[in-house]
PDB file of N, CA, C and O in Angstrom:
ATOM      1  N   MET A   1     -18.051 -18.104-136.426  1.00  0.00           N
ATOM      2  CA  MET A   1     -18.553 -18.690-135.297  1.00  0.00           C
ATOM      3  C   MET A   1     -18.406 -17.830-134.104  1.00  0.00           C
ATOM      4  O   MET A   1     -17.551 -16.949-134.014  1.00  0.00           O
ATOM      5  N   GLU A   2     -19.278 -18.121-133.188  1.00  0.00           N
ATOM      6  CA  GLU A   2     -19.438 -17.406-132.000  1.00  0.00           C
ATOM      7  C   GLU A   2     -18.703 -18.165-130.915  1.00  0.00           C
ATOM      8  O   GLU A   2     -19.104 -19.302-130.670  1.00  0.00           O
ATOM      9  N   ALA A   3     -17.568 -17.628-130.162  1.00  0.00           N
ATOM     10  CA  ALA A   3     -16.864 -18.219-129.008  1.00  0.00           C
ATOM     11  C   ALA A   3     -17.667 -18.074-127.951  1.00  0.00           C
ATOM     12  O   ALA A   3     -18.318 -17.036-127.830  1.00  0.00           O
ATOM     13  N   MET A   4     -17.746 -19.104-127.011  1.00  0.00           N
ATOM     14  CA  MET A   4     -18.307 -18.963-125.628  1.00  0.00           C
ATOM     15  C   MET A   4     -17.602 -20.030-124.717  1.00  0.00           C
ATOM     16  O   MET A   4     -16.895 -20.938-125.153  1.00  0.00           O
ATOM     17  N   SER A   5     -17.874 -19.812-123.456  1.00  0.00           N
ATOM     18  CA  SER A   5     -17.238 -20.602-122.384  1.00  0.00           C
ATOM     19  C   SER A   5     -18.057 -21.815-122.197  1.00  0.00           C
ATOM     20  O   SER A   5     -19.276 -21.752-122.041  1.00  0.00           O
ATOM     21  N   GLY A   6     -17.345 -22.996-122.213  1.00  0.00           N
ATOM     22  CA  GLY A   6     -18.111 -24.280-121.863  1.00  0.00           C
ATOM     23  C   GLY A   6     -18.083 -24.600-120.445  1.00  0.00           C
ATOM     24  O   GLY A   6     -17.448 -23.910-119.648  1.00  0.00           O
ATOM     25  N   PRO A   7     -18.769 -25.650-120.098  1.00  0.00           N
ATOM     26  CA  PRO A   7     -18.929 -25.962-118.794  1.00  0.00           C
ATOM     27  C   PRO A   7     -17.632 -26.197-117.834  1.00  0.00           C
ATOM     28  O   PRO A   7     -17.658 -25.976-116.623  1.00  0.00           O
ATOM     29  N   ASP A   8     -16.530 -26.662-118.522  1.00  0.00           N
ATOM     30  CA  ASP A   8     -15.343 -26.865-117.775  1.00  0.00           C
ATOM     31  C   ASP A   8     -14.434 -25.596-117.974  1.00  0.00           C
ATOM     32  O   ASP A   8     -13.263 -25.605-117.595  1.00  0.00           O
ATOM     33  N   GLY A   9     -15.023 -24.482-118.593  1.00  0.00           N
ATOM     34  CA  GLY A   9     -14.156 -23.225-118.716  1.00  0.00           C
ATOM     35  C   GLY A   9     -13.409 -23.355-120.125  1.00  0.00           C
ATOM     36  O   GLY A   9     -12.628 -22.452-120.424  1.00  0.00           O
ATOM     37  N   GLU A  10     -13.582 -24.322-120.928  1.00  0.00           N
ATOM     38  CA  GLU A  10     -12.868 -24.415-122.225  1.00  0.00           C
ATOM     39  C   GLU A  10     -13.665 -23.591-123.200  1.00  0.00           C
ATOM     40  O   GLU A  10     -14.858 -23.383-122.980  1.00  0.00           O
ATOM     41  N   THR A  11     -12.975 -23.040-124.428  1.00  0.00           N
ATOM     42  CA  THR A  11     -13.795 -22.135-125.225  1.00  0.00           C
ATOM     43  C   THR A  11     -14.346 -23.000-126.290  1.00  0.00           C
ATOM     44  O   THR A  11     -13.635 -23.723-126.988  1.00  0.00           O
ATOM     45  N   LEU A  12     -15.602 -22.910-126.396  1.00  0.00           N
ATOM     46  CA  LEU A  12     -16.398 -23.492-127.496  1.00  0.00           C
ATOM     47  C   LEU A  12     -16.833 -22.551-128.739  1.00  0.00           C
ATOM     48  O   LEU A  12     -16.776 -21.322-128.688  1.00  0.00           O
ATOM     49  N   TYR A  13     -17.207 -23.174-129.687  1.00  0.00           N
ATOM     50  CA  TYR A  13     -17.717 -22.282-130.917  1.00  0.00           C
ATOM     51  C   TYR A  13     -18.953 -22.736-131.394  1.00  0.00           C
ATOM     52  O   TYR A  13     -19.119 -23.886-131.799  1.00  0.00           O
ATOM     53  N   VAL A  14     -19.987 -21.726-131.356  1.00  0.00           N
ATOM     54  CA  VAL A  14     -21.266 -22.043-131.861  1.00  0.00           C
ATOM     55  C   VAL A  14     -21.410 -21.576-133.401  1.00  0.00           C
ATOM     56  O   VAL A  14     -21.059 -20.470-133.814  1.00  0.00           O
ATOM     57  N   ASP A  15     -21.990 -22.612-134.187  1.00  0.00           N
ATOM     58  CA  ASP A  15     -22.064 -22.276-135.533  1.00  0.00           C
ATOM     59  C   ASP A  15     -23.557 -21.911-135.852  1.00  0.00           C
ATOM     60  O   ASP A  15     -24.359 -22.825-136.046  1.00  0.00           O
ATOM     61  N   ARG A  16     -23.903 -20.751-135.905  1.00  0.00           N
ATOM     62  CA  ARG A  16     -25.355 -20.357-136.055  1.00  0.00           C
ATOM     63  C   ARG A  16     -25.917 -20.568-137.507  1.00  0.00           C
ATOM     64  O   ARG A  16     -27.072 -20.271-137.813  1.00  0.00           O
ATOM     65  N   THR A  17     -25.050 -21.079-138.326  1.00  0.00           N
ATOM     66  CA  THR A  17     -25.548 -21.345-139.800  1.00  0.00           C
ATOM     67  C   THR A  17     -25.849 -22.916-139.900  1.00  0.00           C
ATOM     68  O   THR A  17     -26.398 -23.378-140.900  1.00  0.00           O
ATOM     69  N   GLU A  18     -25.464 -23.713-138.816  1.00  0.00           N
ATOM     70  CA  GLU A  18     -25.784 -25.186-138.849  1.00  0.00           C
ATOM     71  C   GLU A  18     -26.509 -25.487-137.551  1.00  0.00           C
ATOM     72  O   GLU A  18     -26.027 -25.235-136.447  1.00  0.00           O
ATOM     73  N   GLY A  19     -27.633 -26.010-137.739  1.00  0.00           N
ATOM     74  CA  GLY A  19     -28.442 -26.441-136.678  1.00  0.00           C
ATOM     75  C   GLY A  19     -29.677 -27.319-137.065  1.00  0.00           C
ATOM     76  O   GLY A  19     -29.819 -27.860-138.162  1.00  0.00           O
ATOM     77  N   ARG A  20     -30.528 -27.386-136.046  1.00  0.00           N
ATOM     78  CA  ARG A  20     -31.746 -28.186-136.111  1.00  0.00           C
ATOM     79  C   ARG A  20     -32.966 -27.320-135.675  1.00  0.00           C
ATOM     80  O   ARG A  20     -32.807 -26.461-134.808  1.00  0.00           O
ATOM     81  N   ARG A  21     -34.094 -27.511-136.215  1.00  0.00           N
ATOM     82  CA  ARG A  21     -35.227 -26.783-135.710  1.00  0.00           C
ATOM     83  C   ARG A  21     -35.770 -27.498-134.481  1.00  0.00           C
ATOM     84  O   ARG A  21     -35.940 -28.717-134.516  1.00  0.00           O
ATOM     85  N   GLY A  22     -36.055 -26.758-133.361  1.00  0.00           N
ATOM     86  CA  GLY A  22     -36.555 -27.340-132.175  1.00  0.00           C
ATOM     87  C   GLY A  22     -37.981 -26.806-131.961  1.00  0.00           C
ATOM     88  O   GLY A  22     -38.480 -25.928-132.666  1.00  0.00           O
ATOM     89  N   HIS A  23     -38.567 -27.384-130.976  1.00  0.00           N
ATOM     90  CA  HIS A  23     -40.010 -27.097-130.536  1.00  0.00           C
ATOM     91  C   HIS A  23     -40.206 -25.623-130.125  1.00  0.00           C
ATOM     92  O   HIS A  23     -41.188 -24.966-130.472  1.00  0.00           O
ATOM     93  N   LYS A  24     -39.195 -25.150-129.357  1.00  0.00           N
ATOM     94  CA  LYS A  24     -39.138 -23.717-128.854  1.00  0.00           C
ATOM     95  C   LYS A  24     -38.186 -22.851-129.416  1.00  0.00           C
ATOM     96  O   LYS A  24     -38.245 -21.644-129.178  1.00  0.00           O
ATOM     97  N   GLY A  25     -37.239 -23.373-130.196  1.00  0.00           N
ATOM     98  CA  GLY A  25     -36.241 -22.543-130.861  1.00  0.00           C
ATOM     99  C   GLY A  25     -35.131 -23.512-131.364  1.00  0.00           C
ATOM    100  O   GLY A  25     -35.024 -24.653-130.913  1.00  0.00           O
ATOM    101  N   PRO A  26     -34.306 -22.997-132.327  1.00  0.00           N
ATOM    102  CA  PRO A  26     -33.315 -23.875-132.970  1.00  0.00           C
ATOM    103  C   PRO A  26     -32.207 -24.342-132.031  1.00  0.00           C
ATOM    104  O   PRO A  26     -31.800 -23.596-131.140  1.00  0.00           O
ATOM    105  N   PHE A  27     -31.770 -25.426-132.198  1.00  0.00           N
ATOM    106  CA  PHE A  27     -30.334 -25.896-131.687  1.00  0.00           C
ATOM    107  C   PHE A  27     -29.276 -25.730-132.701  1.00  0.00           C
ATOM    108  O   PHE A  27     -29.405 -26.208-133.828  1.00  0.00           O
ATOM    109  N   PHE A  28     -28.241 -25.071-132.338  1.00  0.00           N
ATOM    110  CA  PHE A  28     -27.034 -24.858-133.166  1.00  0.00           C
ATOM    111  C   PHE A  28     -25.974 -25.733-132.805  1.00  0.00           C
ATOM    112  O   PHE A  28     -25.772 -26.000-131.620  1.00  0.00           O
ATOM    113  N   VAL A  29     -25.189 -26.265-133.840  1.00  0.00           N
ATOM    114  CA  VAL A  29     -24.014 -27.112-133.514  1.00  0.00           C
ATOM    115  C   VAL A  29     -23.021 -26.262-132.933  1.00  0.00           C
ATOM    116  O   VAL A  29     -22.806 -25.092-133.249  1.00  0.00           O
ATOM    117  N   VAL A  30     -22.335 -27.043-131.919  1.00  0.00           N
ATOM    118  CA  VAL A  30     -21.075 -26.503-131.115  1.00  0.00           C
ATOM    119  C   VAL A  30     -19.989 -27.265-131.440  1.00  0.00           C
ATOM    120  O   VAL A  30     -20.114 -28.490-131.437  1.00  0.00           O
ATOM    121  N   TYR A  31     -18.801 -26.687-131.759  1.00  0.00           N
ATOM    122  CA  TYR A  31     -17.542 -27.204-132.032  1.00  0.00           C
ATOM    123  C   TYR A  31     -16.507 -27.026-130.855  1.00  0.00           C
ATOM    124  O   TYR A  31     -16.622 -26.092-130.062  1.00  0.00           O
ATOM    125  N   ALA A  32     -15.486 -27.958-130.770  1.00  0.00           N
ATOM    126  CA  ALA A  32     -14.533 -27.752-129.716  1.00  0.00           C
ATOM    127  C   ALA A  32     -13.262 -26.890-130.309  1.00  0.00           C
ATOM    128  O   ALA A  32     -12.341 -26.532-129.574  1.00  0.00           O
ATOM    129  N   SER A  33     -13.303 -26.635-131.536  1.00  0.00           N
ATOM    130  CA  SER A  33     -12.314 -25.739-132.218  1.00  0.00           C
ATOM    131  C   SER A  33     -12.885 -24.817-133.106  1.00  0.00           C
ATOM    132  O   SER A  33     -13.928 -25.113-133.688  1.00  0.00           O
ATOM    133  N   GLU A  34     -12.301 -23.671-133.295  1.00  0.00           N
ATOM    134  CA  GLU A  34     -12.680 -22.757-134.358  1.00  0.00           C
ATOM    135  C   GLU A  34     -12.762 -23.207-135.768  1.00  0.00           C
ATOM    136  O   GLU A  34     -13.527 -22.699-136.588  1.00  0.00           O
ATOM    137  N   THR A  35     -11.903 -24.229-136.030  1.00  0.00           N
ATOM    138  CA  THR A  35     -11.769 -24.806-137.361  1.00  0.00           C
ATOM    139  C   THR A  35     -12.914 -25.775-137.627  1.00  0.00           C
ATOM    140  O   THR A  35     -13.015 -26.292-138.740  1.00  0.00           O
ATOM    141  N   ALA A  36     -13.755 -26.035-136.682  1.00  0.00           N
ATOM    142  CA  ALA A  36     -14.877 -27.018-136.679  1.00  0.00           C
ATOM    143  C   ALA A  36     -14.307 -28.461-137.085  1.00  0.00           C
ATOM    144  O   ALA A  36     -14.827 -29.205-137.916  1.00  0.00           O
ATOM    145  N   ASP A  37     -13.292 -28.689-136.443  1.00  0.00           N
ATOM    146  CA  ASP A  37     -12.703 -30.031-136.651  1.00  0.00           C
ATOM    147  C   ASP A  37     -13.500 -31.124-135.708  1.00  0.00           C
ATOM    148  O   ASP A  37     -13.904 -32.196-136.159  1.00  0.00           O
ATOM    149  N   GLU A  38     -13.655 -30.747-134.459  1.00  0.00           N
ATOM    150  CA  GLU A  38     -14.403 -31.674-133.631  1.00  0.00           C
ATOM    151  C   GLU A  38     -15.609 -31.134-133.109  1.00  0.00           C
ATOM    152  O   GLU A  38     -15.616 -30.080-132.475  1.00  0.00           O
ATOM    153  N   ARG A  39     -16.679 -31.834-133.355  1.00  0.00           N
ATOM    154  CA  ARG A  39     -18.088 -31.641-132.905  1.00  0.00           C
ATOM    155  C   ARG A  39     -18.181 -31.732-131.566  1.00  0.00           C
ATOM    156  O   ARG A  39     -17.754 -32.791-131.104  1.00  0.00           O
ATOM    157  N   TRP A  40     -18.669 -30.836-130.691  1.00  0.00           N
ATOM    158  CA  TRP A  40     -18.753 -30.890-129.249  1.00  0.00           C
ATOM    159  C   TRP A  40     -20.275 -31.171-128.833  1.00  0.00           C
ATOM    160  O   TRP A  40     -20.502 -31.919-127.882  1.00  0.00           O
ATOM    161  N   GLY A  41     -21.220 -30.623-129.483  1.00  0.00           N
ATOM    162  CA  GLY A  41     -22.611 -30.888-128.961  1.00  0.00           C
ATOM    163  C   GLY A  41     -23.563 -29.887-129.695  1.00  0.00           C
ATOM    164  O   GLY A  41     -23.376 -29.490-130.845  1.00  0.00           O
ATOM    165  N   PHE A  42     -24.676 -29.504-128.834  1.00  0.00           N
ATOM    166  CA  PHE A  42     -25.453 -28.503-129.358  1.00  0.00           C
ATOM    167  C   PHE A  42     -25.715 -27.347-128.276  1.00  0.00           C
ATOM    168  O   PHE A  42     -25.522 -27.505-127.070  1.00  0.00           O
ATOM    169  N   TYR A  43     -26.213 -26.082-128.907  1.00  0.00           N
ATOM    170  CA  TYR A  43     -26.488 -24.994-128.143  1.00  0.00           C
ATOM    171  C   TYR A  43     -28.052 -24.782-128.389  1.00  0.00           C
ATOM    172  O   TYR A  43     -28.547 -24.819-129.515  1.00  0.00           O
ATOM    173  N   CYS A  44     -28.755 -24.564-127.254  1.00  0.00           N
ATOM    174  CA  CYS A  44     -30.258 -24.252-127.328  1.00  0.00           C
ATOM    175  C   CYS A  44     -30.358 -22.731-127.332  1.00  0.00           C
ATOM    176  O   CYS A  44     -29.995 -22.021-126.394  1.00  0.00           O
ATOM    177  N   SER A  45     -30.917 -22.269-128.546  1.00  0.00           N
ATOM    178  CA  SER A  45     -31.174 -20.774-128.560  1.00  0.00           C
ATOM    179  C   SER A  45     -32.266 -20.370-127.785  1.00  0.00           C
ATOM    180  O   SER A  45     -32.405 -19.168-127.563  1.00  0.00           O
ATOM    181  N   ASN A  46     -33.166 -21.289-127.279  1.00  0.00           N
ATOM    182  CA  ASN A  46     -34.255 -20.747-126.574  1.00  0.00           C
ATOM    183  C   ASN A  46     -33.829 -20.306-125.106  1.00  0.00           C
ATOM    184  O   ASN A  46     -34.255 -19.246-124.646  1.00  0.00           O
ATOM    185  N   CYS A  47     -33.092 -21.027-124.473  1.00  0.00           N
ATOM    186  CA  CYS A  47     -32.535 -20.721-123.133  1.00  0.00           C
ATOM    187  C   CYS A  47     -31.122 -20.418-123.012  1.00  0.00           C
ATOM    188  O   CYS A  47     -30.612 -20.081-121.944  1.00  0.00           O
ATOM    189  N   GLU A  48     -30.383 -20.557-124.285  1.00  0.00           N
ATOM    190  CA  GLU A  48     -28.950 -20.239-124.339  1.00  0.00           C
ATOM    191  C   GLU A  48     -28.044 -21.197-123.412  1.00  0.00           C
ATOM    192  O   GLU A  48     -27.015 -20.825-122.848  1.00  0.00           O
ATOM    193  N   SER A  49     -28.591 -22.485-123.347  1.00  0.00           N
ATOM    194  CA  SER A  49     -27.841 -23.545-122.745  1.00  0.00           C
ATOM    195  C   SER A  49     -26.990 -24.440-123.536  1.00  0.00           C
ATOM    196  O   SER A  49     -27.304 -24.664-124.705  1.00  0.00           O
ATOM    197  N   LEU A  50     -25.923 -24.987-123.010  1.00  0.00           N
ATOM    198  CA  LEU A  50     -25.208 -25.967-123.657  1.00  0.00           C
ATOM    199  C   LEU A  50     -25.623 -27.493-122.974  1.00  0.00           C
ATOM    200  O   LEU A  50     -25.072 -28.517-123.379  1.00  0.00           O
ATOM    201  N   ASP A  51     -26.521 -27.512-122.038  1.00  0.00           N
ATOM    202  CA  ASP A  51     -26.684 -28.781-121.448  1.00  0.00           C
ATOM    203  C   ASP A  51     -27.932 -29.404-122.212  1.00  0.00           C
ATOM    204  O   ASP A  51     -29.101 -29.092-121.985  1.00  0.00           O
ATOM    205  N   ASN A  52     -27.531 -30.276-123.093  1.00  0.00           N
ATOM    206  CA  ASN A  52     -28.504 -30.893-123.931  1.00  0.00           C
ATOM    207  C   ASN A  52     -27.984 -32.299-124.088  1.00  0.00           C
ATOM    208  O   ASN A  52     -26.806 -32.632-123.954  1.00  0.00           O
ATOM    209  N   ALA A  53     -29.112 -33.174-124.421  1.00  0.00           N
ATOM    210  CA  ALA A  53     -28.828 -34.523-124.597  1.00  0.00           C
ATOM    211  C   ALA A  53     -29.382 -34.990-126.020  1.00  0.00           C
ATOM    212  O   ALA A  53     -30.406 -34.481-126.476  1.00  0.00           O
ATOM    213  N   VAL A  54     -28.703 -35.929-126.674  1.00  0.00           N
ATOM    214  CA  VAL A  54     -29.151 -36.617-127.851  1.00  0.00           C
ATOM    215  C   VAL A  54     -29.400 -38.109-127.658  1.00  0.00           C
ATOM    216  O   VAL A  54     -28.561 -38.863-127.164  1.00  0.00           O
ATOM    217  N   ASP A  55     -30.597 -38.482-128.076  1.00  0.00           N
ATOM    218  CA  ASP A  55     -31.060 -39.923-127.772  1.00  0.00           C
ATOM    219  C   ASP A  55     -30.693 -40.780-129.046  1.00  0.00           C
ATOM    220  O   ASP A  55     -30.119 -40.241-129.992  1.00  0.00           O
ATOM    221  N   SER A  56     -31.006 -42.030-129.063  1.00  0.00           N
ATOM    222  CA  SER A  56     -30.455 -42.991-130.020  1.00  0.00           C
ATOM    223  C   SER A  56     -31.319 -42.727-131.408  1.00  0.00           C
ATOM    224  O   SER A  56     -30.924 -43.266-132.442  1.00  0.00           O
ATOM    225  N   MET A  57     -32.306 -42.030-131.419  1.00  0.00           N
ATOM    226  CA  MET A  57     -33.043 -41.661-132.641  1.00  0.00           C
ATOM    227  C   MET A  57     -32.715 -40.317-133.220  1.00  0.00           C
ATOM    228  O   MET A  57     -33.325 -39.886-134.199  1.00  0.00           O
ATOM    229  N   GLY A  58     -31.725 -39.632-132.604  1.00  0.00           N
ATOM    230  CA  GLY A  58     -31.189 -38.370-132.916  1.00  0.00           C
ATOM    231  C   GLY A  58     -31.930 -37.175-132.423  1.00  0.00           C
ATOM    232  O   GLY A  58     -31.658 -36.052-132.849  1.00  0.00           O
ATOM    233  N   ARG A  59     -32.911 -37.398-131.487  1.00  0.00           N
ATOM    234  CA  ARG A  59     -33.579 -36.249-130.941  1.00  0.00           C
ATOM    235  C   ARG A  59     -32.731 -35.507-130.040  1.00  0.00           C
ATOM    236  O   ARG A  59     -32.037 -36.122-129.231  1.00  0.00           O
ATOM    237  N   VAL A  60     -32.715 -34.154-130.101  1.00  0.00           N
ATOM    238  CA  VAL A  60     -31.968 -33.181-129.183  1.00  0.00           C
ATOM    239  C   VAL A  60     -32.947 -32.858-128.272  1.00  0.00           C
ATOM    240  O   VAL A  60     -34.092 -32.620-128.656  1.00  0.00           O
ATOM    241  N   GLN A  61     -32.555 -32.812-126.823  1.00  0.00           N
ATOM    242  CA  GLN A  61     -33.491 -32.138-125.795  1.00  0.00           C
ATOM    243  C   GLN A  61     -32.723 -31.392-124.943  1.00  0.00           C
ATOM    244  O   GLN A  61     -31.677 -31.866-124.501  1.00  0.00           O
ATOM    245  N   CYS A  62     -33.123 -30.202-124.624  1.00  0.00           N
ATOM    246  CA  CYS A  62     -32.529 -29.379-123.646  1.00  0.00           C
ATOM    247  C   CYS A  62     -32.847 -29.735-122.284  1.00  0.00           C
ATOM    248  O   CYS A  62     -34.033 -29.880-121.989  1.00  0.00           O
ATOM    249  N   ASN A  63     -31.914 -29.899-121.384  1.00  0.00           N
ATOM    250  CA  ASN A  63     -32.121 -30.404-120.014  1.00  0.00           C
ATOM    251  C   ASN A  63     -32.581 -29.125-119.114  1.00  0.00           C
ATOM    252  O   ASN A  63     -32.934 -29.305-117.948  1.00  0.00           O
ATOM    253  N   GLU A  64     -32.565 -27.860-119.685  1.00  0.00           N
ATOM    254  CA  GLU A  64     -32.817 -26.772-118.978  1.00  0.00           C
ATOM    255  C   GLU A  64     -34.362 -26.348-119.275  1.00  0.00           C
ATOM    256  O   GLU A  64     -35.196 -26.205-118.381  1.00  0.00           O
ATOM    257  N   CYS A  65     -34.597 -26.185-120.548  1.00  0.00           N
ATOM    258  CA  CYS A  65     -36.054 -25.717-120.869  1.00  0.00           C
ATOM    259  C   CYS A  65     -36.937 -26.743-121.535  1.00  0.00           C
ATOM    260  O   CYS A  65     -38.077 -26.402-121.851  1.00  0.00           O
ATOM    261  N   SER A  66     -36.500 -28.009-121.787  1.00  0.00           N
ATOM    262  CA  SER A  66     -37.249 -28.961-122.575  1.00  0.00           C
ATOM    263  C   SER A  66     -37.517 -28.762-123.905  1.00  0.00           C
ATOM    264  O   SER A  66     -38.411 -29.393-124.469  1.00  0.00           O
ATOM    265  N   ASN A  67     -36.713 -27.805-124.564  1.00  0.00           N
ATOM    266  CA  ASN A  67     -36.844 -27.680-125.980  1.00  0.00           C
ATOM    267  C   ASN A  67     -36.391 -28.839-126.583  1.00  0.00           C
ATOM    268  O   ASN A  67     -35.443 -29.430-126.066  1.00  0.00           O
ATOM    269  N   ARG A  68     -36.989 -29.327-127.747  1.00  0.00           N
ATOM    270  CA  ARG A  68     -36.696 -30.658-128.184  1.00  0.00           C
ATOM    271  C   ARG A  68     -36.842 -30.618-129.712  1.00  0.00           C
ATOM    272  O   ARG A  68     -37.536 -29.755-130.249  1.00  0.00           O
ATOM    273  N   THR A  69     -36.195 -31.540-130.394  1.00  0.00           N
ATOM    274  CA  THR A  69     -36.355 -31.716-131.952  1.00  0.00           C
ATOM    275  C   THR A  69     -37.234 -33.109-132.210  1.00  0.00           C
ATOM    276  O   THR A  69     -37.460 -33.921-131.314  1.00  0.00           O
ATOM    277  N   LYS A  70     -37.623 -33.227-133.378  1.00  0.00           N
ATOM    278  CA  LYS A  70     -38.271 -34.418-133.691  1.00  0.00           C
ATOM    279  C   LYS A  70     -37.069 -35.470-134.091  1.00  0.00           C
ATOM    280  O   LYS A  70     -35.960 -35.065-134.438  1.00  0.00           O
ATOM    281  N   ALA A  71     -37.408 -36.856-134.006  1.00  0.00           N
ATOM    282  CA  ALA A  71     -36.452 -37.923-134.459  1.00  0.00           C
ATOM    283  C   ALA A  71     -35.994 -37.597-135.979  1.00  0.00           C
ATOM    284  O   ALA A  71     -36.775 -37.119-136.802  1.00  0.00           O
ATOM    285  N   GLU A  72     -34.684 -37.898-136.249  1.00  0.00           N
ATOM    286  CA  GLU A  72     -34.208 -37.713-137.511  1.00  0.00           C
ATOM    287  C   GLU A  72     -34.887 -38.593-138.533  1.00  0.00           C
ATOM    288  O   GLU A  72     -35.217 -38.184-139.646  1.00  0.00           O
ATOM    289  N   GLU A  73     -35.100 -39.966-138.047  1.00  0.00           N
ATOM    290  CA  GLU A  73     -35.794 -40.861-138.926  1.00  0.00           C
ATOM    291  C   GLU A  73     -37.073 -41.268-138.106  1.00  0.00           C
ATOM    292  O   GLU A  73     -37.074 -41.403-136.883  1.00  0.00           O
ATOM    293  N   TRP A  74     -38.094 -41.435-138.874  1.00  0.00           N
ATOM    294  CA  TRP A  74     -39.373 -41.937-138.308  1.00  0.00           C
ATOM    295  C   TRP A  74     -40.145 -42.740-139.041  1.00  0.00           C
ATOM    296  O   TRP A  74     -40.365 -42.497-140.227  1.00  0.00           O
ATOM    297  N   ASP A  75     -40.611 -43.717-138.453  1.00  0.00           N
ATOM    298  CA  ASP A  75     -41.612 -44.666-139.214  1.00  0.00           C
ATOM    299  C   ASP A  75     -42.649 -45.248-138.031  1.00  0.00           C
ATOM    300  O   ASP A  75     -42.511 -45.033-136.827  1.00  0.00           O
ATOM    301  N   ALA A  76     -43.578 -45.929-138.569  1.00  0.00           N
ATOM    302  CA  ALA A  76     -44.602 -46.444-137.525  1.00  0.00           C
ATOM    303  C   ALA A  76     -43.997 -47.394-136.474  1.00  0.00           C
ATOM    304  O   ALA A  76     -44.563 -47.545-135.391  1.00  0.00           O
ATOM    305  N   ALA A  77     -42.699 -48.125-136.819  1.00  0.00           N
ATOM    306  CA  ALA A  77     -42.202 -48.965-135.831  1.00  0.00           C
ATOM    307  C   ALA A  77     -41.680 -48.155-134.612  1.00  0.00           C
ATOM    308  O   ALA A  77     -41.433 -48.795-133.590  1.00  0.00           O
ATOM    309  N   HIS A  78     -41.496 -46.861-134.618  1.00  0.00           N
ATOM    310  CA  HIS A  78     -41.070 -45.877-133.548  1.00  0.00           C
ATOM    311  C   HIS A  78     -42.018 -45.612-132.569  1.00  0.00           C
ATOM    312  O   HIS A  78     -41.596 -45.087-131.539  1.00  0.00           O
ATOM    313  N   GLU A  79     -43.242 -45.864-132.659  1.00  0.00           N
ATOM    314  CA  GLU A  79     -44.437 -45.493-132.003  1.00  0.00           C
ATOM    315  C   GLU A  79     -44.428 -46.228-130.656  1.00  0.00           C
ATOM    316  O   GLU A  79     -45.364 -46.086-129.869  1.00  0.00           O
TER     317      GLU A  79
END
């Protein structure tokens, strides 16, 4: 895993083997520890940002470049 500095100066770990396909580039899972015990969030590979949001349908959206994923579950009721 790749270590990087988080927004509060903490060390976070990006797992480039685990992620989700985004509209502009993949989102990779970020952990708070090198042992991947505690999931922290997502890393946007398009703009290299940790500033992302996840909605109730599991969509990830980058607050910097608007990269986004599709909903994890979808049916006609979600339209």
